[in-house]
PLY file of the C-alpha trace (Angstrom):
ply
format ascii 1.0
element vertex 67
property float x
property float y
property float z
element edge 66
property int vertex1
property int vertex2
end_header
-6.01 -30.62 -22.52
-5.57 -30.03 -26.25
-9.34 -29.89 -26.82
-9.77 -27.49 -23.91
-7.03 -25.21 -25.26
-8.64 -25.07 -28.69
-12.08 -24.46 -27.14
-10.72 -21.51 -25.15
-9.12 -20.00 -28.24
-12.30 -20.49 -30.26
-14.23 -18.76 -27.43
-11.96 -15.74 -28.02
-9.82 -16.13 -24.90
-6.84 -13.79 -24.86
-5.03 -15.57 -22.02
-5.08 -19.22 -20.96
-3.49 -20.08 -17.61
-2.36 -23.67 -17.12
-1.43 -24.47 -13.53
-1.42 -28.21 -13.14
0.55 -30.93 -11.48
1.84 -33.56 -13.86
3.01 -37.04 -13.05
4.57 -39.57 -15.33
5.28 -39.19 -19.03
1.68 -38.37 -19.98
2.53 -34.98 -21.51
5.97 -35.73 -22.87
4.87 -36.62 -26.38
1.45 -35.26 -27.31
1.30 -33.97 -30.88
-2.33 -32.87 -30.38
-1.25 -30.57 -27.55
1.63 -29.18 -29.61
-0.88 -28.42 -32.39
-3.27 -26.77 -29.91
-0.51 -24.58 -28.47
0.62 -23.63 -31.96
-2.99 -22.77 -32.86
-3.30 -20.61 -29.74
-0.12 -18.76 -30.63
-1.26 -18.21 -34.21
-4.47 -16.68 -32.86
-2.41 -14.39 -30.58
-3.61 -16.10 -27.39
-1.12 -16.09 -24.55
-0.75 -19.47 -22.84
0.88 -19.10 -19.42
2.17 -22.36 -17.96
3.44 -23.02 -14.45
6.75 -24.85 -14.72
6.21 -26.86 -11.54
8.59 -28.08 -8.89
10.50 -30.63 -10.91
14.22 -30.12 -11.58
13.74 -30.43 -15.36
11.80 -27.44 -16.74
11.61 -28.93 -20.25
9.85 -32.01 -18.97
6.56 -31.67 -20.86
5.05 -30.37 -24.07
3.66 -27.46 -22.07
7.03 -26.18 -20.90
8.98 -27.09 -24.06
6.73 -25.39 -26.64
8.72 -22.57 -28.30
5.88 -20.06 -28.20
0 1
1 2
2 3
3 4
4 5
5 6
6 7
7 8
8 9
9 10
10 11
11 12
12 13
13 14
14 15
15 16
16 17
17 18
18 19
19 20
20 21
21 22
22 23
23 24
24 25
25 26
26 27
27 28
28 29
29 30
30 31
31 32
32 33
33 34
34 35
35 36
36 37
37 38
38 39
39 40
40 41
41 42
42 43
43 44
44 45
45 46
46 47
47 48
48 49
49 50
50 51
51 52
52 53
53 54
54 55
55 56
56 57
57 58
58 59
59 60
60 61
61 62
62 63
63 64
64 65
65 66
């Protein structure tokens, strides 16, 4: 997901929509994804993320990133 995010930004995307179902702790601790989201923000790309149906909104890097 990190590589895809960077590729979209490098292709001059202005908006990236992430609507995905997550299971398990796979996205809880991914520094590469944090870096990719930070890169997207620095390039003024909006990353919209669906929070999902879980009771804990801050459950992944995607929903916890401050940007």
